[in-house]
C-alpha positions as CSV (number, residue, x, y, z in Angstrom):
1,M,-9.2,4.4,10.3
2,A,-7.8,2.4,12.6
3,T,-4.9,3.1,14.8
4,V,-2.9,2.2,17.0
5,G,-2.1,3.4,20.8
6,T,0.8,4.8,22.3
7,E,3.8,2.2,22.9
8,S,2.6,2.5,26.8
9,Q,-0.7,1.9,26.0
10,Q,0.2,-0.9,23.6
11,Q,2.6,-2.3,26.1
12,Q,-0.3,-2.5,28.6
13,H,-2.7,-3.9,26.6
14,Q,-0.1,-6.7,25.4
15,A,0.8,-7.5,28.8
16,T,-3.1,-8.6,29.9
17,V,-3.4,-10.8,26.4
18,V,-2.5,-14.1,26.9
19,L,-3.8,-16.8,25.0
20,P,-5.8,-20.4,26.4
21,D,-2.3,-21.9,25.7
22,G,-0.5,-19.5,28.0
23,R,1.5,-17.4,24.9
24,K,1.8,-13.9,25.6
25,V,1.4,-11.0,23.1
26,V,4.9,-9.5,23.2
27,D,4.1,-7.2,19.9
28,E,1.8,-6.2,17.6
29,V,0.5,-3.8,15.0
30,S,-3.1,-3.2,15.4
31,G,-5.2,-5.6,13.2
32,W,-2.6,-7.4,11.4
33,L,-0.3,-9.1,13.4
34,R,0.7,-10.4,16.8
35,V,4.2,-11.4,17.8
36,F,4.0,-14.1,20.7
37,D,6.6,-14.5,23.6
38,D,7.6,-18.1,22.2
39,G,8.5,-16.1,18.7
40,S,5.5,-17.3,16.9
41,I,3.3,-14.9,14.6
42,D,-0.4,-14.7,14.3
43,R,-1.4,-12.5,11.0
44,T,-5.0,-13.3,11.5
45,W,-7.0,-10.2,10.6
46,T,-8.6,-8.5,13.4
47,G,-9.6,-4.8,12.0
48,P,-12.9,-3.7,10.5
49,P,-14.7,-6.7,8.8
50,E,-15.4,-4.9,5.9
51,A,-11.8,-4.8,5.0
52,L,-11.3,-8.4,4.6
53,P,-12.7,-9.3,1.2
54,L,-9.8,-7.5,-0.1
55,M,-8.0,-10.4,1.8
56,Q,-9.5,-13.2,0.2
57,P,-7.2,-15.8,-1.8
58,V,-8.4,-15.7,-5.6
59,E,-7.9,-19.3,-6.9
60,P,-6.2,-20.0,-10.4
61,Y,-8.2,-20.5,-13.8
62,A,-7.1,-22.0,-16.9
63,V,-10.1,-21.2,-18.8
64,P,-10.1,-17.0,-19.6
65,R,-11.9,-14.8,-18.0
66,D,-11.6,-10.9,-19.0
67,G,-9.1,-11.6,-21.3
68,H,-6.5,-13.9,-19.4
69,T,-5.9,-16.9,-17.5
70,L,-4.0,-17.0,-14.2
71,H,-1.9,-20.3,-13.3
72,D,0.3,-20.8,-10.3
73,L,3.8,-22.2,-10.6
74,P,5.1,-24.1,-7.8
75,G,8.6,-24.2,-7.2
76,E,11.7,-22.0,-6.0
77,P,10.0,-19.7,-5.2
78,D,6.5,-20.1,-6.2
79,L,5.0,-18.4,-8.9
80,R,1.6,-17.1,-10.1
81,V,1.6,-16.1,-13.3
82,Y,-1.4,-13.5,-15.4
83,H,-1.5,-14.5,-19.0
84,P,-3.4,-12.2,-21.7
85,E,-5.0,-14.5,-24.5
86,L,-3.3,-13.9,-27.5
87,K,-5.6,-12.5,-30.1
88,D,-3.0,-12.0,-32.7
89,P,-0.2,-15.0,-32.9
90,A,1.8,-12.9,-35.4
91,S,2.4,-10.0,-32.6
92,G,5.0,-11.9,-30.7
93,R,5.9,-12.6,-27.1
94,F,4.7,-10.3,-24.7
95,P,7.0,-8.1,-22.2
96,V,7.0,-9.7,-18.8
97,I,6.0,-7.6,-15.4
98,V,7.3,-8.9,-12.3
99,Q,5.2,-7.5,-9.5
100,L,7.0,-7.4,-5.9
101,H,4.0,-7.2,-3.6
102,G,3.8,-4.5,-0.5
103,G,2.9,-5.0,3.2
104,G,5.8,-3.6,5.2
105,F,8.3,-6.5,4.4
106,C,5.7,-8.1,7.0
107,I,2.3,-9.0,5.8
108,S,0.4,-9.6,2.5
109,D,0.2,-12.1,0.1
110,P,-0.3,-11.9,-4.1
111,S,-3.2,-14.4,-4.6
112,W,-5.4,-11.6,-2.3
113,L,-8.4,-9.9,-4.2
114,M,-6.5,-6.4,-3.5
115,Y,-3.8,-7.1,-5.9
116,H,-5.4,-9.6,-8.3
117,H,-8.0,-7.2,-9.5
118,F,-5.5,-4.7,-10.4
119,Y,-2.7,-7.0,-11.9
120,A,-5.2,-9.0,-14.0
121,R,-6.4,-5.8,-15.6
122,L,-2.8,-4.7,-16.0
123,A,-1.8,-7.9,-17.5
124,C,-4.8,-7.2,-20.1
125,A,-4.4,-3.8,-20.8
126,V,-0.6,-3.6,-21.4
127,P,-0.7,-6.4,-22.4
128,A,1.7,-8.1,-20.9
129,V,2.6,-11.3,-18.7
130,V,2.5,-10.9,-15.0
131,V,4.7,-12.8,-12.9
132,T,4.0,-12.5,-9.0
133,A,5.4,-14.3,-5.9
134,Q,5.1,-14.7,-2.4
135,L,8.0,-13.1,-0.8
136,P,9.2,-14.0,2.7
137,L,7.9,-11.7,5.8
138,A,9.3,-10.4,8.4
139,P,9.7,-10.3,11.5
140,E,10.7,-14.4,10.7
141,H,12.5,-13.3,7.7
142,R,14.0,-9.7,7.9
143,L,15.9,-7.6,5.1
144,P,17.5,-8.5,2.6
145,A,15.4,-11.5,2.4
146,Q,12.7,-10.2,0.3
147,M,15.2,-8.7,-1.7
148,D,17.1,-11.9,-2.1
149,A,13.7,-13.5,-3.3
150,G,13.0,-10.9,-5.8
151,V,16.5,-12.1,-7.1
152,D,15.2,-15.9,-7.2
153,V,11.8,-14.7,-9.1
154,L,13.8,-13.7,-12.1
155,R,16.0,-16.4,-11.9
156,R,13.4,-18.9,-11.5
157,L,11.9,-17.0,-14.6
158,R,15.0,-17.2,-16.7
159,S,15.3,-20.6,-15.9
160,I,11.9,-21.2,-17.4
161,A,12.0,-19.0,-20.3
162,T,15.2,-20.4,-21.6
163,S,14.2,-24.3,-21.5
164,D,14.1,-26.4,-24.1
165,A,10.4,-26.5,-25.8
166,G,9.1,-29.9,-24.7
167,T,11.2,-29.8,-21.3
168,L,9.0,-28.5,-18.7
169,E,6.4,-31.0,-17.3
170,D,3.8,-28.1,-16.1
171,P,1.9,-27.1,-19.2
172,A,1.8,-23.9,-17.3
173,A,5.4,-23.2,-17.1
174,E,5.6,-24.3,-21.0
175,L,2.4,-21.9,-21.6
176,L,5.1,-18.8,-19.8
177,R,8.4,-20.0,-21.7
178,E,6.5,-19.5,-24.9
179,A,4.5,-15.9,-23.9
180,A,7.2,-14.4,-22.1
181,D,9.8,-11.8,-23.9
182,L,12.8,-11.9,-21.8
183,S,14.5,-8.9,-22.8
184,R,11.4,-6.7,-21.9
185,V,10.9,-7.2,-18.1
186,F,9.6,-4.5,-15.9
187,L,9.7,-4.8,-12.0
188,V,6.7,-3.1,-10.5
189,G,6.1,-3.0,-6.8
190,D,3.6,-1.6,-4.5
191,S,4.7,0.2,-1.4
192,S,7.8,-1.7,0.4
193,G,7.5,-3.8,-3.1
194,G,8.8,-0.1,-4.1
195,N,11.9,-0.4,-2.0
196,L,12.4,-3.9,-3.7
197,V,12.1,-2.6,-7.5
198,H,14.9,0.1,-6.5
199,H,17.3,-2.6,-4.6
200,V,16.6,-5.9,-7.0
201,A,17.2,-3.8,-10.2
202,A,20.2,-2.8,-8.7
203,R,21.6,-5.8,-8.1
204,V,20.8,-7.2,-11.6
205,G,22.6,-4.1,-12.9
206,E,25.6,-4.8,-10.9
207,D,25.8,-8.3,-12.1
208,G,26.1,-6.8,-15.6
209,A,24.0,-7.7,-18.7
210,D,26.2,-10.5,-19.5
211,A,25.0,-12.3,-16.3
212,W,21.4,-12.5,-16.9
213,A,21.1,-12.6,-20.5
214,P,18.6,-13.4,-22.2
215,L,16.7,-11.6,-19.6
216,R,17.1,-7.5,-19.0
217,V,15.2,-5.3,-16.6
218,A,13.8,-3.0,-19.0
219,G,12.7,-0.8,-16.4
220,G,11.1,-0.4,-12.8
221,V,7.8,1.0,-11.6
222,P,8.0,2.1,-7.7
223,I,4.1,2.3,-6.6
224,H,4.0,4.5,-3.5
225,P,7.2,3.2,-2.5
226,G,7.7,2.8,1.5
227,F,11.1,5.3,1.2
228,V,11.1,7.2,4.6
229,R,13.7,9.0,7.3
230,A,14.1,8.7,10.8
231,T,12.9,11.8,11.4
232,R,9.1,12.7,10.1
233,S,8.4,14.8,6.9
234,R,6.2,17.1,6.7
235,S,3.5,15.0,4.9
236,E,4.0,12.7,7.4
237,L,3.2,15.3,10.1
238,E,0.4,17.3,8.4
239,N,-1.5,14.4,6.1
240,T,-3.6,11.7,8.1
241,S,-4.3,8.5,7.0
242,D,-8.0,7.4,5.9
243,S,-7.2,4.2,5.7
244,V,-6.6,1.1,7.8
245,F,-4.1,-0.2,4.9
246,F,-1.5,2.3,6.0
247,T,-0.7,4.7,9.2
248,L,2.2,5.7,10.6
249,D,2.2,3.4,13.4
250,M,1.9,0.4,11.1
251,A,4.8,1.6,9.2
252,D,7.2,2.4,12.2
253,K,6.1,-1.2,13.5
254,F,6.3,-3.4,10.2
255,L,10.0,-1.4,9.4
256,A,11.0,-2.1,13.3
257,M,10.5,-5.6,12.5
258,S,11.9,-5.5,9.0
259,L,15.0,-3.9,8.9
260,P,18.3,-5.3,10.3
261,E,18.5,-5.5,14.1
262,G,19.5,-2.1,15.5
263,A,18.8,-0.3,12.3
264,T,17.0,3.2,11.6
265,K,14.6,4.0,8.9
266,D,17.5,5.9,7.9
267,H,19.3,2.4,6.4
268,P,19.2,2.1,2.6
269,Y,16.9,-0.2,2.2
270,T,14.3,2.2,3.2
271,C,16.6,5.6,2.4
272,P,18.2,4.9,-0.9
273,M,18.4,8.6,-1.4
274,G,20.2,9.0,2.3
275,P,23.8,9.9,3.3
276,N,24.0,5.8,4.5
277,A,23.4,4.5,0.8
278,L,25.7,4.5,-2.0
279,P,25.7,7.7,-3.9
280,L,23.3,7.2,-6.7
281,E,25.1,8.0,-9.3
282,S,27.0,4.9,-8.8
283,V,23.6,2.6,-8.8
284,P,23.0,1.2,-12.2
285,L,19.1,1.6,-12.6
286,P,16.9,1.0,-15.4
287,P,14.5,3.9,-16.6
288,M,12.1,4.6,-13.7
289,L,8.4,5.6,-13.7
290,V,7.6,6.5,-9.8
291,A,4.1,7.0,-9.2
292,V,3.4,9.1,-5.8
293,A,0.1,9.7,-4.1
294,E,-0.8,13.3,-3.4
295,K,-1.8,12.9,-0.1
296,D,0.4,9.7,0.9
297,L,2.0,10.3,4.7
298,I,5.3,9.7,3.1
299,R,4.9,11.7,-0.6
300,D,7.4,14.1,0.2
301,T,10.4,11.4,0.7
302,N,8.6,9.4,-2.4
303,L,9.5,12.9,-4.1
304,E,12.8,13.2,-2.4
305,Y,13.8,9.9,-3.7
306,C,12.7,11.4,-7.5
307,D,14.3,14.4,-6.9
308,A,17.7,12.3,-6.1
309,L,17.4,10.0,-8.9
310,R,17.2,13.3,-11.6
311,A,19.7,14.8,-9.7
312,A,22.1,11.5,-10.3
313,G,21.6,11.5,-13.7
314,K,18.5,8.8,-14.1
315,E,15.9,8.6,-16.2
316,V,12.9,8.8,-14.3
317,E,9.3,9.6,-14.5
318,V,6.9,11.0,-12.1
319,L,3.4,10.2,-11.9
320,I,1.1,12.4,-9.2
321,N,-2.0,10.4,-8.4
322,R,-4.1,13.5,-7.7
323,G,-6.1,13.7,-4.5
324,M,-5.3,10.1,-3.9
325,S,-3.8,8.5,-0.7
326,H,-1.4,5.4,-0.1
327,S,-2.0,2.4,-2.5
328,F,-5.3,3.4,-3.4
329,Y,-5.8,1.6,-6.6
330,L,-5.5,-1.9,-4.6
331,N,-8.9,-0.6,-2.8
332,K,-11.3,-2.6,-5.4
333,F,-14.5,-1.8,-3.9
334,A,-13.1,2.2,-4.1
335,V,-12.1,1.4,-7.6
336,D,-15.4,0.1,-8.8
337,M,-17.6,2.5,-6.6
338,D,-16.1,5.8,-6.5
339,P,-15.7,7.7,-10.2
340,T,-12.7,9.6,-8.9
341,T,-10.7,6.5,-7.5
342,G,-11.6,4.7,-10.6
343,E,-10.1,7.5,-12.8
344,R,-6.9,7.6,-11.0
345,A,-6.3,4.0,-10.8
346,Q,-6.9,4.0,-14.8
347,E,-4.5,6.7,-15.4
348,L,-1.8,4.5,-13.5
349,I,-2.8,1.9,-15.5
350,D,-2.6,3.8,-18.7
351,A,0.8,5.4,-17.5
352,I,2.6,2.1,-16.6
353,K,1.4,0.6,-20.5
354,S,2.8,3.9,-22.0
355,F,6.1,3.5,-20.2
356,V,6.4,-0.3,-21.1
357,A,5.7,0.7,-24.9
358,R,8.6,3.0,-24.6
359,H,10.7,1.0,-23.2
């Protein structure tokens, strides 16, 4: 497990790290990110090399693989689209899953293998068109920049899908226009992307159905969302991380870099069930399926969020990933090689498939 030292140890270490060009490290998240005194950021992976393959980008392909094709759509914002093969033309259009990637708002790319292997599989299993986008990253872009980008993804999706036939120059965009059922859009987010599911869905709801027609957000699926409080929960104190992809130090650092200046983790962006947030009764949200990992460090605040939704009268389903840790399903090697992890990943896919079918 990769961990970060104490604050004093980090400061001592950082003071000695000087690049050949004279830049000095002023902050870092071990393995993931270094901030230099000139404001530049280095996201070169320096952690265990065995994790690096999961961060390799997957190139798009127009020739079907395993029942789907993969297309990149440059624009504002850039989109990546998974198209399941249409086996029966009479079956009509596909629902749309908009994936909002995790990474503590500071790292990650939706083209990485860790996301690709799961969302390609999900596209075929549902089946659904899966649309992903590279979100802006902190500390260069603090929240709510990522939420703004999530809304922009929906705007571009609506623009493409409502275009007249033959007016789109990119064949991949035309394919999206023909395949997408805008009345059934589902937001799915990994980790911090789960926070975005909540807040993007709320923004769309606040605008009202007429403002977004014919696009309709039919449901949200926060998977192990990054909902926390300024004080440690019991699961944070008692559970231990078994992954370089999520530690308490990592979460603390990323949120310090991504929340608005001066904010604590009790900010509504990371604690929508807390006293600083609008009462959930007043927040217009679609039906939610929340996945909670039993061994997640932030399990308890995830469950608190679910309880708060119920108390506010919202429609919410909860899937407990038994024996699993944070974002376990993104580890392709564990999913492929460990029978229990593979079984839990399939349960997650089945739950999302069922949720989409019922909404």
